[in-house]
C-alpha positions in Angstrom: 120.4 143.7 82.1 120.6 143.3 78.3 119.4 139.7 78.5 116.6 140.7 80.8 115.7 143.5 78.4 115.5 141.1 75.5 113.3 138.8 77.5 110.9 141.6 78.5 110.7 142.8 74.9 109.7 139.3 73.8 107.1 139.2 76.6 105.7 142.6 75.6 105.5 141.6 71.9 103.5 138.5 72.8 101.2 140.4 75.2 100.5 143.1 72.7 100.1 141.0 69.6 96.8 141.5 68.0 96.2 139.1 65.1 99.9 139.1 64.4 100.0 142.9 64.4 103.1 143.8 66.5 103.8 147.3 67.8 103.4 149.9 70.5 103.3 153.1 68.5 100.3 155.4 68.5 99.8 154.5 64.8 99.5 150.7 65.6 97.2 151.4 68.6 95.0 153.5 66.3 94.9 150.7 63.7 94.0 148.1 66.4 91.2 150.4 67.6 89.9 150.8 64.1 89.9 147.0 63.6 87.9 146.6 66.8 85.4 149.3 65.6 84.8 148.2 62.0 85.3 144.4 62.4 81.8 143.6 63.8 80.1 145.8 61.2 79.2 145.0 57.5 81.0 148.1 56.3 83.3 148.0 53.3 86.9 148.8 54.2 89.7 150.3 52.1 93.2 149.8 53.5 96.0 151.9 52.1 99.7 152.1 52.7 103.1 151.3 51.2 104.1 147.8 50.1 105.1 145.7 53.0 103.3 147.6 55.8 101.0 144.7 56.6 97.7 145.5 54.8 96.8 141.8 54.5 97.3 141.4 58.2 94.9 144.2 58.9 92.4 142.6 56.5 92.7 139.3 58.2 92.2 140.9 61.6 89.1 142.7 60.5 87.7 139.4 59.2 88.5 137.7 62.5 86.6 140.4 64.4 83.5 139.9 62.2 80.5 137.5 62.3 82.0 135.9 59.2 85.1 134.7 61.0 84.0 131.0 60.9 84.1 131.2 57.1 87.3 131.6 55.1 88.5 134.9 53.9 89.3 134.7 50.2 92.5 136.5 49.3 92.2 137.7 45.7 95.0 139.3 43.7 93.4 140.6 40.4 96.8 141.6 39.0 97.6 137.9 38.6 94.6 137.1 36.4 93.4 138.1 32.9 90.3 140.4 32.6 88.0 137.4 31.9 89.3 135.5 34.9 88.8 138.6 37.1 85.2 138.8 36.1 84.6 135.1 36.8 86.4 135.0 40.2 85.6 138.4 41.6 82.1 138.2 43.0 82.0 136.4 46.3 85.6 137.6 47.1 86.2 139.2 50.4 89.7 140.7 50.4 90.9 142.3 47.1 94.6 142.8 47.3 95.4 145.9 45.1 92.1 147.3 44.0 93.8 149.4 41.3 94.6 146.2 39.3 90.9 145.5 38.6 90.0 146.5 34.9 88.0 149.7 34.8 84.9 148.0 33.3 84.9 145.3 35.9 85.1 148.0 38.5 81.7 149.3 37.4 80.2 145.8 37.9 81.8 145.5 41.3 80.3 148.9 42.2 76.8 147.8 41.0 77.1 144.7 43.1 78.1 146.6 46.2 75.3 149.1 45.8 72.6 146.6 44.9 73.7 143.5 46.9 72.9 141.3 43.9 74.7 139.8 41.0 73.9 137.9 37.8 76.2 135.0 37.4 78.0 134.4 34.1 75.8 132.2 31.9 72.7 133.0 33.9 69.9 135.5 33.5 68.6 135.5 37.1 69.6 138.1 39.6 70.8 136.5 42.9 71.1 138.3 46.2 74.7 138.3 47.5 75.9 138.5 51.1 79.2 140.3 50.3 81.6 142.3 52.3 84.6 143.7 50.5 87.9 144.6 52.1 90.2 146.1 49.6 93.7 147.4 49.7 96.1 149.5 47.7 99.7 150.7 47.9 99.2 153.3 45.2 98.2 157.0 45.2 94.4 156.9 44.9 94.1 160.5 43.6 96.7 159.8 40.9 95.0 156.5 39.9 91.6 158.3 39.6 93.0 161.1 37.6 94.7 158.7 35.2 91.4 156.9 34.6 92.6 153.6 36.1 90.3 153.8 39.1 86.7 154.8 39.5 86.1 157.6 42.0 82.7 156.3 42.9 84.1 152.9 43.7 86.7 154.4 46.0 83.9 156.2 47.8 81.9 153.0 48.1 84.9 151.0 49.4 86.3 153.7 51.5 83.4 154.0 53.9 85.9 153.1 56.6 89.5 153.9 55.4 92.5 152.4 57.3 95.9 153.9 56.7 99.0 151.7 57.5 102.0 154.0 58.0 105.5 153.0 56.9 107.9 151.6 59.4 110.2 154.6 59.2 107.4 156.7 60.7 107.0 154.5 63.7 110.4 153.7 65.0 109.0 153.0 68.4 107.8 149.7 67.0 111.2 148.5 65.8 112.4 147.1 69.2 109.2 145.1 69.7 109.3 143.9 66.1 113.0 143.0 66.4 112.3 140.9 69.5 109.3 139.2 67.9 110.9 138.3 64.6 114.2 137.2 66.2 112.3 134.9 68.5 110.5 133.3 65.6 113.6 132.9 63.5 115.6 131.4 66.4 112.9 129.0 67.3 112.8 127.7 63.7 116.6 127.4 63.7 116.9 126.0 67.2 119.3 128.7 68.2 119.6 130.9 71.3 118.1 134.4 70.8 121.0 136.9 70.4 121.3 140.0 72.5 120.5 143.2 70.6 122.8 145.9 71.9 121.7 149.5 72.2 124.1 150.4 69.4 122.6 147.8 67.1 119.1 149.0 68.0 120.0 152.6 67.2 121.2 151.5 63.7 118.0 149.6 63.2 115.9 152.6 64.1 118.0 154.9 61.9 117.5 152.7 58.8 115.0 153.9 56.2 113.3 150.4 55.8 112.3 150.7 52.1 110.6 147.3 52.3 108.8 148.1 55.6 108.0 145.2 57.9 108.2 142.7 55.0 
């Protein structure tokens, strides 16, 4: 029965997979519904949640549901660049991973671009129309970042037309059995090993764990 249960769990995880988003909880179902709603639109999206909850997966899923899916989604991490590099690379970017890392003066330029749909390239004096959709994410407290002067409130309003919240794994323990089967299957295929049986006792321990790193 345990072997049959493990097999069924794997089958369920494959059947319910949506752009690599695995889960059966109400929270995951809500996110998948939101992806289906906002994906085909041109609306800016702000994804927020703790580190490791899968914000980049949600961004990729939204892109895959859009009319732009045949073009690449550019994954941009502003925290890894200097301020000058951010300004050179930002415009034309689709997914901004951690919006709070963009320097405050560059945030104002991004806001102007979103509002006007146009940009003046560095070294140029001509205004060019820009077909731009921004999907941004953050793991930080938005209100705290705004109050500290590190994030523009009007930029949050512009990006947060369609907010998506990714809850931590500890708040959706219903997903842990499905995730366990899915990730064990991947690992065992890579290692060429038989998928082990997850006992009820082991699953109870997994569901009782706090998961500080979430799915990551």
